[in-house]
C-alpha positions as CSV (number, residue, x, y, z in Angstrom):
1,M,45.4,-14.8,-12.8
2,F,42.1,-16.7,-11.4
3,A,42.5,-14.4,-8.1
4,R,42.3,-11.1,-10.2
5,E,39.5,-12.3,-12.1
6,E,37.5,-13.2,-9.1
7,N,38.3,-9.8,-7.5
8,L,37.0,-8.3,-10.6
9,N,33.4,-10.4,-10.5
10,L,33.2,-9.5,-6.8
11,F,33.5,-5.8,-7.7
12,R,31.1,-6.1,-10.5
13,I,28.6,-7.8,-8.0
14,I,29.1,-5.2,-5.3
15,Q,28.7,-2.5,-7.9
16,S,25.4,-3.8,-9.3
17,S,24.2,-4.3,-5.5
18,V,24.8,-0.6,-4.8
19,V,23.2,0.4,-8.0
20,G,20.3,-1.8,-7.4
21,V,19.7,-0.1,-3.8
22,L,19.9,3.2,-5.0
23,L,17.4,2.6,-7.8
24,L,15.1,1.4,-5.1
25,F,15.6,4.2,-2.7
26,F,14.8,6.8,-5.4
27,A,11.8,4.8,-6.6
28,G,10.6,4.5,-3.2
29,Q,10.9,8.3,-2.4
30,A,8.8,8.8,-5.3
31,L,6.0,6.5,-4.2
32,A,6.3,7.9,-0.9
33,D,5.8,11.5,-2.3
34,A,2.4,10.3,-4.1
35,E,0.5,10.2,-1.0
36,F,-2.9,8.3,-1.5
37,I,-6.0,7.8,0.5
38,I,-8.6,5.3,0.3
39,V,-12.4,6.8,-0.2
40,V,-15.7,6.0,0.0
41,H,-19.1,7.5,0.0
42,R,-19.7,9.9,2.7
43,D,-22.6,8.0,3.8
44,N,-20.8,4.6,4.0
45,P,-21.5,3.0,7.3
46,V,-18.1,1.0,7.3
47,K,-15.6,2.7,9.3
48,S,-12.3,0.9,8.7
49,L,-10.8,-1.8,6.5
50,T,-7.7,-3.7,6.8
51,A,-5.0,-3.5,4.3
52,S,-5.9,-7.1,3.3
53,Q,-9.6,-6.3,2.8
54,V,-8.5,-3.3,0.5
55,K,-6.4,-5.4,-1.7
56,S,-9.0,-8.3,-1.8
57,I,-11.7,-5.6,-2.9
58,F,-9.3,-4.1,-5.6
59,L,-8.3,-7.5,-7.1
60,G,-12.0,-8.6,-7.1
61,K,-11.9,-11.2,-4.7
62,E,-14.3,-9.2,-2.1
63,G,-17.2,-7.8,-3.6
64,F,-20.0,-6.9,-1.2
65,W,-20.1,-4.7,1.7
66,P,-21.1,-6.3,5.0
67,D,-24.6,-5.2,4.6
68,G,-24.8,-7.5,1.1
69,S,-24.7,-4.4,-1.2
70,P,-22.3,-5.0,-4.1
71,I,-18.9,-2.9,-4.0
72,T,-18.4,-0.8,-6.9
73,L,-14.6,-0.1,-7.7
74,I,-13.4,3.0,-9.2
75,M,-9.9,3.0,-10.6
76,N,-8.2,6.3,-10.5
77,K,-5.9,6.6,-13.6
78,N,-4.1,9.6,-12.1
79,E,-0.8,8.5,-13.0
80,D,1.3,9.0,-9.8
81,I,-1.7,8.1,-7.5
82,H,-2.5,5.0,-9.4
83,E,1.3,3.9,-9.5
84,S,1.7,4.3,-6.0
85,F,-1.7,2.6,-4.9
86,T,-1.0,-0.4,-6.9
87,R,2.6,-0.9,-6.0
88,L,1.8,-0.3,-2.4
89,M,-1.6,-1.6,-1.6
90,L,-1.8,-4.4,-4.3
91,Q,1.9,-5.3,-4.7
92,K,1.5,-5.1,-8.5
93,S,2.8,-2.7,-11.1
94,P,-0.1,-0.9,-13.2
95,A,0.7,-3.0,-16.1
96,Q,0.5,-6.3,-14.0
97,L,-3.0,-4.9,-12.6
98,S,-4.4,-4.4,-16.0
99,V,-3.5,-7.7,-17.1
100,Y,-4.9,-9.3,-13.9
101,W,-8.3,-7.5,-14.6
102,K,-8.2,-8.7,-18.3
103,K,-7.9,-12.1,-17.4
104,I,-10.7,-11.9,-15.0
105,L,-12.8,-10.4,-17.9
106,Y,-11.9,-12.8,-20.2
107,S,-12.7,-15.8,-17.9
108,G,-16.2,-14.4,-17.3
109,A,-15.5,-14.0,-14.0
110,S,-16.2,-10.3,-13.3
111,M,-16.6,-7.1,-15.3
112,L,-13.7,-4.6,-15.3
113,P,-13.7,-2.0,-12.6
114,L,-14.8,1.6,-13.6
115,V,-11.9,3.4,-14.8
116,V,-11.9,7.6,-14.4
117,T,-9.1,9.8,-15.3
118,D,-8.4,11.8,-11.9
119,D,-9.5,12.7,-8.5
120,E,-12.1,14.9,-9.1
121,A,-13.9,12.2,-11.5
122,V,-13.7,9.8,-8.5
123,K,-15.4,12.3,-6.2
124,S,-18.0,13.3,-8.9
125,Y,-19.1,9.6,-9.6
126,M,-18.8,8.7,-5.8
127,S,-20.7,11.4,-4.6
128,L,-23.7,9.9,-6.7
129,H,-23.1,6.1,-5.8
130,A,-23.2,5.2,-2.6
131,N,-21.5,1.6,-2.7
132,T,-18.2,2.7,-4.3
133,I,-14.6,2.8,-3.2
134,S,-11.5,4.3,-4.8
135,Y,-8.2,6.1,-4.1
136,V,-7.3,9.9,-4.3
137,D,-4.6,12.2,-3.4
138,L,-4.5,13.0,0.0
139,G,-4.7,16.6,-0.9
140,S,-8.0,16.0,-2.6
141,L,-9.9,14.8,0.3
142,D,-13.1,17.1,0.7
143,K,-16.7,16.5,1.7
144,Q,-17.8,14.9,-1.3
145,V,-16.2,11.7,-0.1
146,R,-14.9,10.2,3.2
147,K,-11.6,8.8,4.0
148,M,-11.7,5.0,4.7
149,E,-9.3,4.2,7.8
150,V,-7.1,1.5,6.7
151,V,-5.7,-0.7,9.5
152,P,-2.9,-3.4,9.3
């Protein structure tokens, strides 16, 4: 009787693992479909950032460009791009990022980043403000902004 129960438990564990792997695969595929790029004002002199620097900037831990000017964050609420960016670059869900920033705001350590609705709003604001950084869909890149190279 115990051997049969152990086999049934083992089967359930294997079944749960297979379902978990499939869910991760399909979730990962959905994220891969939403390709984002980091963008800055076209005249920004910084040519590249490390992935760690991007994460620090978007978590409010690094707030100044090398020339000493303050960095202005623009959070792009385009659902697919925002989801992909927060999970891949920041290792957080959008909900976790929202809670994270609210804690910073309520502690008095910083203000919330500027939030815009889509890629066009990012590019429009960024074209007028030199110290900005954000993320847009790869297909939205145009002369209003410049792609920031992100190195490992």
